Phi, psi and omega in degrees: 000147185297330184262013184298320182294329177294320178297322179293321177298316180297320179296320180298313181297317182296328184261002180227049182298334181295340181284341183298312179287322182302321184250014176065038180274127182249154179259120186233158180236143176226144174277178179297151173064032176257135178279122182269311177232144182247126179309136176077356178278154178291145181301131177236340180203155167246136183239143169244121184285119181268322178204153179100190182232141172231158173235150178249126184239134177245127180253129182282172179295341178270001178089008179276129182258134180234130175281117182276337179172162174241131190231151181243195190305141181098348180288135177261130187237128179089004182290316181298315181295324178292317181292318183272353183053054183230158178298157179299134183290325181215177177263132177254125182232140177287141176262320179237182168301134185226152169235147184220157160262128184242135180221142179292146182307317181293327176286326176298315179294321177297318180295319177298323181288329187256347181238089186300327180295318178291320179304312180296319181296316181295319179291323175297320179297318180296317179294320179298317178297320179296314180295318180296321178296319179295318180294315183288340178293337179274355181263143180302148183305324181298320180290324176295319178295322181297317179295317178299322177299316180301317181294317179298315180295322178299316181291317179297327181293340180273352180276156180291325182270113182241060169232079190264122180279151177299322181296324178296315180293317179300319179295319180298325183269351181070037180227180179267159177297326179299314178294322180296321183302322180299322181283323181294326179300316180298317181293325179290323178297329179272006178062027176278327178227165173230127184250135173237099182058250183261010185243138168272102192272338183208142178229125176273100187298322181296312179294324179296316180296321177298321179295318179296314180299318181297319180293314181299318180293333182286340183244012176283000000 
């Protein structure tokens, strides 16, 4: 499954709580639409997403912004830049309320050197992301957007407030409401969601999860 490495990261953190104090790892919270990492800035932190949704945006030299993906719990952010000692490749922004484990780059590198299980896990995660990116690059853009939509809806369905506007979802995905509507129609026909004018009023989490599993299995 595409998200398997994220689950492994979460299991590692849950079973190695003693490492948090040893390496100065702090638990932090961010509200929606907060910039976590800034493209082209020097690495200042590595984050592990504990809850919520983030999106990664890459801006070209012409000022065009492209959403590279929307990610959920277990995603490691800033690890490549810390290891390679390079500026952040893209900007990471929170989509919903989020919690993270935050660690300084030098402590992250120290932890990789001293904790072989984590070292192996992080490298597996990096390779998994690379393979997933290669696979999804062969898929039409509409299908990649559709998968990101499923993930965003799953996370929103877990929130207490379920009056989700189309414009909010479109913004999270970096697309237009017009493009989003085409995808929402399919989900409504399958009774996964219920739409009332500009609001996604209901989400059937069980059917949505089945749709996500079916999609992930189709591109493995």
